[in-house]
Backbone atoms as SQL, in Angstrom:
CREATE TABLE atoms (id INTEGER PRIMARY KEY, chain TEXT, resi INTEGER, resn TEXT, atom TEXT, x REAL, y REAL, z REAL);
INSERT INTO atoms VALUES
  (1, 'A', 1, 'MET', 'N', -6.428, 7.297, -5.106),
  (2, 'A', 1, 'MET', 'CA', -5.601, 6.130, -5.224),
  (3, 'A', 1, 'MET', 'C', -4.219, 6.436, -4.639),
  (4, 'A', 2, 'LYS', 'N', -3.718, 5.517, -3.865),
  (5, 'A', 2, 'LYS', 'CA', -2.389, 5.698, -3.260),
  (6, 'A', 2, 'LYS', 'C', -1.323, 5.112, -4.188),
  (7, 'A', 3, 'ALA', 'N', -0.187, 5.822, -4.249),
  (8, 'A', 3, 'ALA', 'CA', 0.929, 5.390, -5.081),
  (9, 'A', 3, 'ALA', 'C', 2.228, 5.887, -4.442),
  (10, 'A', 4, 'VAL', 'N', 3.342, 5.260, -4.823),
  (11, 'A', 4, 'VAL', 'CA', 4.663, 5.719, -4.409),
  (12, 'A', 4, 'VAL', 'C', 5.196, 6.599, -5.535),
  (13, 'A', 5, 'LEU', 'N', 5.507, 7.843, -5.203),
  (14, 'A', 5, 'LEU', 'CA', 6.035, 8.781, -6.173),
  (15, 'A', 5, 'LEU', 'C', 7.537, 8.555, -6.323),
  (16, 'A', 6, 'VAL', 'N', 7.984, 8.220, -7.528),
  (17, 'A', 6, 'VAL', 'CA', 9.404, 7.917, -7.734),
  (18, 'A', 6, 'VAL', 'C', 10.111, 8.905, -8.661),
  (19, 'A', 7, 'GLY', 'N', 9.342, 9.793, -9.305),
  (20, 'A', 7, 'GLY', 'CA', 9.953, 10.786, -10.180),
  (21, 'A', 7, 'GLY', 'C', 8.966, 11.863, -10.565),
  (22, 'A', 8, 'VAL', 'N', 9.508, 13.043, -10.838),
  (23, 'A', 8, 'VAL', 'CA', 8.688, 14.178, -11.270),
  (24, 'A', 8, 'VAL', 'C', 9.548, 15.055, -12.177),
  (25, 'A', 9, 'GLN', 'N', 8.967, 15.577, -13.246),
  (26, 'A', 9, 'GLN', 'CA', 9.739, 16.444, -14.129),
  (27, 'A', 9, 'GLN', 'C', 8.839, 17.507, -14.772),
  (28, 'A', 10, 'LYS', 'N', 9.411, 18.690, -14.970),
  (29, 'A', 10, 'LYS', 'CA', 8.703, 19.754, -15.663),
  (30, 'A', 10, 'LYS', 'C', 8.870, 19.522, -17.158),
  (31, 'A', 11, 'ILE', 'N', 7.768, 19.743, -17.886),
  (32, 'A', 11, 'ILE', 'CA', 7.763, 19.566, -19.342),
  (33, 'A', 11, 'ILE', 'C', 7.292, 20.874, -19.979),
  (34, 'A', 12, 'SER', 'N', 7.992, 21.338, -20.996),
  (35, 'A', 12, 'SER', 'CA', 7.583, 22.532, -21.721),
  (36, 'A', 12, 'SER', 'C', 8.179, 22.493, -23.126),
  (37, 'A', 13, 'PHE', 'N', 7.297, 22.407, -24.134),
  (38, 'A', 13, 'PHE', 'CA', 7.751, 22.387, -25.528),
  (39, 'A', 13, 'PHE', 'C', 6.593, 22.766, -26.429),
  (40, 'A', 14, 'GLU', 'N', 6.896, 23.113, -27.666),
  (41, 'A', 14, 'GLU', 'CA', 5.871, 23.378, -28.686),
  (42, 'A', 14, 'GLU', 'C', 5.670, 22.126, -29.525),
  (43, 'A', 15, 'ASN', 'N', 4.422, 21.706, -29.718),
  (44, 'A', 15, 'ASN', 'CA', 4.169, 20.554, -30.572),
  (45, 'A', 15, 'ASN', 'C', 4.260, 20.964, -32.037),
  (46, 'A', 16, 'GLU', 'N', 3.966, 20.013, -32.917),
  (47, 'A', 16, 'GLU', 'CA', 4.141, 20.261, -34.364),
  (48, 'A', 16, 'GLU', 'C', 3.206, 21.330, -34.921),
  (49, 'A', 17, 'THR', 'N', 2.115, 21.652, -34.190),
  (50, 'A', 17, 'THR', 'CA', 1.204, 22.715, -34.645),
  (51, 'A', 17, 'THR', 'C', 1.499, 24.052, -33.972),
  (52, 'A', 18, 'GLY', 'N', 2.549, 24.104, -33.145),
  (53, 'A', 18, 'GLY', 'CA', 2.923, 25.341, -32.486),
  (54, 'A', 18, 'GLY', 'C', 2.265, 25.571, -31.141),
  (55, 'A', 19, 'GLU', 'N', 1.462, 24.607, -30.695),
  (56, 'A', 19, 'GLU', 'CA', 0.808, 24.716, -29.378),
  (57, 'A', 19, 'GLU', 'C', 1.824, 24.450, -28.272),
  (58, 'A', 20, 'LEU', 'N', 1.815, 25.289, -27.231),
  (59, 'A', 20, 'LEU', 'CA', 2.712, 25.098, -26.112),
  (60, 'A', 20, 'LEU', 'C', 2.157, 23.994, -25.207),
  (61, 'A', 21, 'ILE', 'N', 2.955, 22.984, -24.979),
  (62, 'A', 21, 'ILE', 'CA', 2.627, 21.903, -24.054),
  (63, 'A', 21, 'ILE', 'C', 3.458, 22.149, -22.804),
  (64, 'A', 22, 'ASP', 'N', 2.785, 22.472, -21.719),
  (65, 'A', 22, 'ASP', 'CA', 3.453, 22.882, -20.490),
  (66, 'A', 22, 'ASP', 'C', 2.799, 22.171, -19.306),
  (67, 'A', 23, 'GLY', 'N', 3.628, 21.494, -18.490),
  (68, 'A', 23, 'GLY', 'CA', 3.061, 20.824, -17.355),
  (69, 'A', 23, 'GLY', 'C', 4.078, 20.037, -16.576),
  (70, 'A', 24, 'VAL', 'N', 3.576, 19.060, -15.840),
  (71, 'A', 24, 'VAL', 'CA', 4.389, 18.244, -14.952),
  (72, 'A', 24, 'VAL', 'C', 4.112, 16.771, -15.258),
  (73, 'A', 25, 'LYS', 'N', 5.163, 15.998, -15.352),
  (74, 'A', 25, 'LYS', 'CA', 5.032, 14.545, -15.531),
  (75, 'A', 25, 'LYS', 'C', 5.375, 13.900, -14.194),
  (76, 'A', 26, 'ILE', 'N', 4.516, 12.996, -13.739),
  (77, 'A', 26, 'ILE', 'CA', 4.824, 12.263, -12.502),
  (78, 'A', 26, 'ILE', 'C', 5.015, 10.786, -12.844),
  (79, 'A', 27, 'HIS', 'N', 5.944, 10.155, -12.174),
  (80, 'A', 27, 'HIS', 'CA', 6.254, 8.752, -12.334),
  (81, 'A', 27, 'HIS', 'C', 5.967, 8.079, -10.991),
  (82, 'A', 28, 'MET', 'N', 5.190, 6.982, -11.042),
  (83, 'A', 28, 'MET', 'CA', 4.730, 6.385, -9.792),
  (84, 'A', 28, 'MET', 'C', 4.655, 4.870, -9.895),
  (85, 'A', 29, 'LEU', 'N', 4.567, 4.239, -8.732),
  (86, 'A', 29, 'LEU', 'CA', 4.404, 2.795, -8.605),
  (87, 'A', 29, 'LEU', 'C', 3.196, 2.514, -7.724),
  (88, 'A', 30, 'TYR', 'N', 2.411, 1.493, -8.089),
  (89, 'A', 30, 'TYR', 'CA', 1.249, 1.138, -7.268),
  (90, 'A', 30, 'TYR', 'C', 0.840, -0.304, -7.567),
  (91, 'A', 31, 'PRO', 'N', 0.158, -0.954, -6.616),
  (92, 'A', 31, 'PRO', 'CA', -0.338, -2.321, -6.870),
  (93, 'A', 31, 'PRO', 'C', -1.454, -2.266, -7.907),
  (94, 'A', 32, 'ASP', 'N', -1.501, -3.295, -8.746),
  (95, 'A', 32, 'ASP', 'CA', -2.544, -3.365, -9.768),
  (96, 'A', 32, 'ASP', 'C', -2.901, -4.833, -9.984),
  (97, 'A', 33, 'VAL', 'N', -4.169, -5.084, -10.258),
  (98, 'A', 33, 'VAL', 'CA', -4.631, -6.435, -10.514),
  (99, 'A', 33, 'VAL', 'C', -3.903, -7.006, -11.743),
  (100, 'A', 34, 'GLY', 'N', -3.438, -8.207, -11.600),
  (101, 'A', 34, 'GLY', 'CA', -2.763, -8.862, -12.736),
  (102, 'A', 34, 'GLY', 'C', -1.299, -8.544, -12.844),
  (103, 'A', 35, 'VAL', 'N', -0.772, -7.718, -11.963),
  (104, 'A', 35, 'VAL', 'CA', 0.647, -7.359, -11.980),
  (105, 'A', 35, 'VAL', 'C', 1.299, -7.979, -10.755),
  (106, 'A', 36, 'HIS', 'N', 2.366, -8.746, -10.952),
  (107, 'A', 36, 'HIS', 'CA', 3.133, -9.276, -9.843),
  (108, 'A', 36, 'HIS', 'C', 4.135, -8.205, -9.446),
  (109, 'A', 37, 'GLY', 'N', 4.046, -7.735, -8.216),
  (110, 'A', 37, 'GLY', 'CA', 4.850, -6.601, -7.786),
  (111, 'A', 37, 'GLY', 'C', 4.047, -5.333, -7.936),
  (112, 'A', 38, 'LEU', 'N', 4.690, -4.261, -8.381),
  (113, 'A', 38, 'LEU', 'CA', 4.022, -2.964, -8.539),
  (114, 'A', 38, 'LEU', 'C', 4.003, -2.548, -10.000),
  (115, 'A', 39, 'LYS', 'N', 2.944, -1.899, -10.402),
  (116, 'A', 39, 'LYS', 'CA', 2.835, -1.345, -11.753),
  (117, 'A', 39, 'LYS', 'C', 3.538, 0.002, -11.804),
  (118, 'A', 40, 'ALA', 'N', 4.298, 0.262, -12.855),
  (119, 'A', 40, 'ALA', 'CA', 4.960, 1.550, -13.067),
  (120, 'A', 40, 'ALA', 'C', 4.115, 2.345, -14.042),
  (121, 'A', 41, 'ASP', 'N', 3.864, 3.608, -13.736),
  (122, 'A', 41, 'ASP', 'CA', 2.996, 4.422, -14.588),
  (123, 'A', 41, 'ASP', 'C', 3.497, 5.860, -14.588),
  (124, 'A', 42, 'THR', 'N', 3.200, 6.558, -15.652),
  (125, 'A', 42, 'THR', 'CA', 3.529, 7.983, -15.818),
  (126, 'A', 42, 'THR', 'C', 2.279, 8.725, -16.225),
  (127, 'A', 43, 'LYS', 'N', 2.057, 9.887, -15.607),
  (128, 'A', 43, 'LYS', 'CA', 0.911, 10.732, -15.969),
  (129, 'A', 43, 'LYS', 'C', 1.401, 12.160, -16.209),
  (130, 'A', 44, 'PHE', 'N', 0.765, 12.831, -17.193),
  (131, 'A', 44, 'PHE', 'CA', 1.065, 14.234, -17.473),
  (132, 'A', 44, 'PHE', 'C', -0.076, 15.090, -16.953),
  (133, 'A', 45, 'ILE', 'N', 0.300, 16.199, -16.289),
  (134, 'A', 45, 'ILE', 'CA', -0.684, 17.132, -15.746),
  (135, 'A', 45, 'ILE', 'C', -0.350, 18.525, -16.272),
  (136, 'A', 46, 'ARG', 'N', -1.291, 19.139, -16.968),
  (137, 'A', 46, 'ARG', 'CA', -1.071, 20.487, -17.494),
  (138, 'A', 46, 'ARG', 'C', -0.882, 21.488, -16.359),
  (139, 'A', 47, 'THR', 'N', -0.027, 22.496, -16.604),
  (140, 'A', 47, 'THR', 'CA', 0.282, 23.489, -15.602),
  (141, 'A', 47, 'THR', 'C', -0.942, 24.202, -15.056),
  (142, 'A', 48, 'GLU', 'N', -1.881, 24.547, -15.932),
  (143, 'A', 48, 'GLU', 'CA', -3.075, 25.285, -15.464),
  (144, 'A', 48, 'GLU', 'C', -3.882, 24.472, -14.453),
  (145, 'A', 49, 'LEU', 'N', -3.855, 23.149, -14.540),
  (146, 'A', 49, 'LEU', 'CA', -4.533, 22.306, -13.555),
  (147, 'A', 49, 'LEU', 'C', -3.632, 22.102, -12.331),
  (148, 'A', 50, 'PHE', 'N', -2.345, 21.839, -12.578),
  (149, 'A', 50, 'PHE', 'CA', -1.399, 21.573, -11.477),
  (150, 'A', 50, 'PHE', 'C', -1.328, 22.753, -10.516),
  (151, 'A', 51, 'ASN', 'N', -1.450, 23.965, -11.015),
  (152, 'A', 51, 'ASN', 'CA', -1.332, 25.164, -10.156),
  (153, 'A', 51, 'ASN', 'C', -2.425, 25.227, -9.086),
  (154, 'A', 52, 'HIS', 'N', -3.480, 24.417, -9.207),
  (155, 'A', 52, 'HIS', 'CA', -4.557, 24.402, -8.219),
  (156, 'A', 52, 'HIS', 'C', -4.448, 23.239, -7.246),
  (157, 'A', 53, 'PHE', 'N', -3.381, 22.456, -7.329),
  (158, 'A', 53, 'PHE', 'CA', -3.218, 21.298, -6.446),
  (159, 'A', 53, 'PHE', 'C', -2.833, 21.741, -5.032),
  (160, 'A', 54, 'ASP', 'N', -2.974, 20.823, -4.079),
  (161, 'A', 54, 'ASP', 'CA', -2.627, 21.098, -2.685),
  (162, 'A', 54, 'ASP', 'C', -1.105, 21.155, -2.485),
  (163, 'A', 55, 'CYS', 'N', -0.317, 20.681, -3.418),
  (164, 'A', 55, 'CYS', 'CA', 1.142, 20.678, -3.280),
  (165, 'A', 55, 'CYS', 'C', 1.749, 21.409, -4.479),
  (166, 'A', 56, 'ASN', 'N', 2.990, 21.862, -4.325),
  (167, 'A', 56, 'ASN', 'CA', 3.667, 22.531, -5.422),
  (168, 'A', 56, 'ASN', 'C', 4.767, 21.615, -5.974),
  (169, 'A', 57, 'PHE', 'N', 5.476, 22.069, -7.015),
  (170, 'A', 57, 'PHE', 'CA', 6.476, 21.237, -7.680),
  (171, 'A', 57, 'PHE', 'C', 7.616, 20.861, -6.733),
  (172, 'A', 58, 'ASP', 'N', 8.112, 21.817, -5.939),
  (173, 'A', 58, 'ASP', 'CA', 9.220, 21.523, -5.039),
  (174, 'A', 58, 'ASP', 'C', 8.851, 20.476, -4.001),
  (175, 'A', 59, 'GLU', 'N', 7.609, 20.520, -3.502),
  (176, 'A', 59, 'GLU', 'CA', 7.147, 19.513, -2.556),
  (177, 'A', 59, 'GLU', 'C', 7.084, 18.142, -3.223),
  (178, 'A', 60, 'LEU', 'N', 6.608, 18.103, -4.451),
  (179, 'A', 60, 'LEU', 'CA', 6.584, 16.837, -5.174),
  (180, 'A', 60, 'LEU', 'C', 7.972, 16.315, -5.468),
  (181, 'A', 61, 'LYS', 'N', 8.893, 17.221, -5.823),
  (182, 'A', 61, 'LYS', 'CA', 10.264, 16.839, -6.089),
  (183, 'A', 61, 'LYS', 'C', 10.896, 16.197, -4.845),
  (184, 'A', 62, 'ASN', 'N', 10.704, 16.827, -3.691),
  (185, 'A', 62, 'ASN', 'CA', 11.230, 16.271, -2.444),
  (186, 'A', 62, 'ASN', 'C', 10.617, 14.914, -2.137),
  (187, 'A', 63, 'SER', 'N', 9.314, 14.793, -2.392),
  (188, 'A', 63, 'SER', 'CA', 8.637, 13.523, -2.161),
  (189, 'A', 63, 'SER', 'C', 9.160, 12.432, -3.069),
  (190, 'A', 64, 'ALA', 'N', 9.395, 12.791, -4.337),
  (191, 'A', 64, 'ALA', 'CA', 9.916, 11.797, -5.287),
  (192, 'A', 64, 'ALA', 'C', 11.335, 11.347, -4.885),
  (193, 'A', 65, 'GLU', 'N', 12.140, 12.289, -4.419),
  (194, 'A', 65, 'GLU', 'CA', 13.507, 11.943, -4.011),
  (195, 'A', 65, 'GLU', 'C', 13.524, 11.006, -2.818),
  (196, 'A', 66, 'ASN', 'N', 12.428, 11.008, -2.022),
  (197, 'A', 66, 'ASN', 'CA', 12.315, 10.138, -0.858),
  (198, 'A', 66, 'ASN', 'C', 11.364, 8.966, -1.073),
  (199, 'A', 67, 'ASN', 'N', 10.900, 8.790, -2.332),
  (200, 'A', 67, 'ASN', 'CA', 9.947, 7.737, -2.657),
  (201, 'A', 67, 'ASN', 'C', 8.762, 7.743, -1.701),
  (202, 'A', 68, 'SER', 'N', 8.203, 8.920, -1.483),
  (203, 'A', 68, 'SER', 'CA', 7.074, 9.089, -0.557),
  (204, 'A', 68, 'SER', 'C', 5.772, 8.597, -1.175),
  (205, 'A', 69, 'GLU', 'N', 4.827, 8.271, -0.299),
  (206, 'A', 69, 'GLU', 'CA', 3.519, 7.865, -0.760),
  (207, 'A', 69, 'GLU', 'C', 2.651, 9.105, -0.956),
  (208, 'A', 70, 'VAL', 'N', 1.869, 9.090, -2.025),
  (209, 'A', 70, 'VAL', 'CA', 0.950, 10.188, -2.332),
  (210, 'A', 70, 'VAL', 'C', -0.448, 9.595, -2.553),
  (211, 'A', 71, 'ASP', 'N', -1.421, 10.472, -2.437),
  (212, 'A', 71, 'ASP', 'CA', -2.817, 10.100, -2.719),
  (213, 'A', 71, 'ASP', 'C', -3.252, 10.900, -3.923),
  (214, 'A', 72, 'LEU', 'N', -3.660, 10.203, -4.972),
  (215, 'A', 72, 'LEU', 'CA', -4.055, 10.854, -6.223),
  (216, 'A', 72, 'LEU', 'C', -5.563, 10.894, -6.309),
  (217, 'A', 73, 'ASP', 'N', -6.133, 12.063, -6.535),
  (218, 'A', 73, 'ASP', 'CA', -7.569, 12.206, -6.746),
  (219, 'A', 73, 'ASP', 'C', -7.811, 12.300, -8.250),
  (220, 'A', 74, 'TYR', 'N', -8.731, 11.475, -8.732),
  (221, 'A', 74, 'TYR', 'CA', -9.055, 11.448, -10.158),
  (222, 'A', 74, 'TYR', 'C', -10.432, 12.072, -10.402),
  (223, 'A', 75, 'GLY', 'N', -10.535, 12.787, -11.497),
  (224, 'A', 75, 'GLY', 'CA', -11.804, 13.379, -11.916),
  (225, 'A', 75, 'GLY', 'C', -12.313, 12.655, -13.142),
  (226, 'A', 76, 'PRO', 'N', -13.180, 13.304, -13.886),
  (227, 'A', 76, 'PRO', 'CA', -13.706, 12.728, -15.112),
  (228, 'A', 76, 'PRO', 'C', -12.618, 12.399, -16.118),
  (229, 'A', 77, 'ARG', 'N', -12.852, 11.388, -16.904),
  (230, 'A', 77, 'ARG', 'CA', -11.922, 10.952, -17.957),
  (231, 'A', 77, 'ARG', 'C', -10.565, 10.526, -17.428),
  (232, 'A', 78, 'ASP', 'N', -10.558, 10.035, -16.175),
  (233, 'A', 78, 'ASP', 'CA', -9.330, 9.472, -15.594),
  (234, 'A', 78, 'ASP', 'C', -8.184, 10.488, -15.503),
  (235, 'A', 79, 'LYS', 'N', -8.534, 11.766, -15.263),
  (236, 'A', 79, 'LYS', 'CA', -7.522, 12.827, -15.133),
  (237, 'A', 79, 'LYS', 'C', -7.234, 13.076, -13.653),
  (238, 'A', 80, 'ILE', 'N', -5.969, 13.271, -13.315),
  (239, 'A', 80, 'ILE', 'CA', -5.614, 13.597, -11.933),
  (240, 'A', 80, 'ILE', 'C', -6.020, 15.030, -11.658),
  (241, 'A', 81, 'VAL', 'N', -6.797, 15.240, -10.592),
  (242, 'A', 81, 'VAL', 'CA', -7.274, 16.586, -10.260),
  (243, 'A', 81, 'VAL', 'C', -6.640, 17.123, -8.966),
  (244, 'A', 82, 'ASN', 'N', -5.925, 16.256, -8.229),
  (245, 'A', 82, 'ASN', 'CA', -5.214, 16.726, -7.036),
  (246, 'A', 82, 'ASN', 'C', -4.244, 15.631, -6.584),
  (247, 'A', 83, 'ILE', 'N', -3.170, 16.074, -5.927),
  (248, 'A', 83, 'ILE', 'CA', -2.200, 15.154, -5.311),
  (249, 'A', 83, 'ILE', 'C', -1.975, 15.632, -3.899),
  (250, 'A', 84, 'SER', 'N', -2.136, 14.697, -2.956),
  (251, 'A', 84, 'SER', 'CA', -1.823, 14.985, -1.538),
  (252, 'A', 84, 'SER', 'C', -0.629, 14.128, -1.156),
  (253, 'A', 85, 'ILE', 'N', 0.338, 14.752, -0.514),
  (254, 'A', 85, 'ILE', 'CA', 1.506, 14.019, -0.036),
  (255, 'A', 85, 'ILE', 'C', 1.154, 13.442, 1.338),
  (256, 'A', 86, 'LEU', 'N', 1.304, 12.131, 1.477),
  (257, 'A', 86, 'LEU', 'CA', 0.941, 11.473, 2.720),
  (258, 'A', 86, 'LEU', 'C', 2.125, 11.479, 3.679),
  (259, 'A', 87, 'LYS', 'N', 1.814, 11.657, 4.950),
  (260, 'A', 87, 'LYS', 'CA', 2.845, 11.638, 5.979),
  (261, 'A', 87, 'LYS', 'C', 3.258, 10.160, 6.227),
  (262, 'A', 88, 'PRO', 'N', 4.551, 9.924, 6.404),
  (263, 'A', 88, 'PRO', 'CA', 5.001, 8.534, 6.681),
  (264, 'A', 88, 'PRO', 'C', 4.408, 8.042, 8.018),
  (265, 'A', 89, 'GLU', 'N', 4.005, 6.772, 8.011),
  (266, 'A', 89, 'GLU', 'CA', 3.505, 6.180, 9.250),
  (267, 'A', 89, 'GLU', 'C', 4.688, 5.842, 10.135),
  (268, 'A', 90, 'GLU', 'N', 4.505, 6.074, 11.425),
  (269, 'A', 90, 'GLU', 'CA', 5.618, 5.820, 12.355),
  (270, 'A', 90, 'GLU', 'C', 5.264, 4.691, 13.270);
């Protein structure tokens, strides 16, 4: 699925049971049925999964600062399994 990346942030904290929650939150915009304009959405990706993506955090940060288009690959249970940064069309 293609989306415009508008924000990215590192997340790291312990939940109420002491489990470490560590990962990356991405903020994006994309067209969606029933939405006039673009839908705004946020997804969390655990670090152990994110470390296998085609891009790293700094590349995503630069893309978010430029509102670049990305291609999101989804796996089972609607989880993001990869993000590819798309080159701007000229």
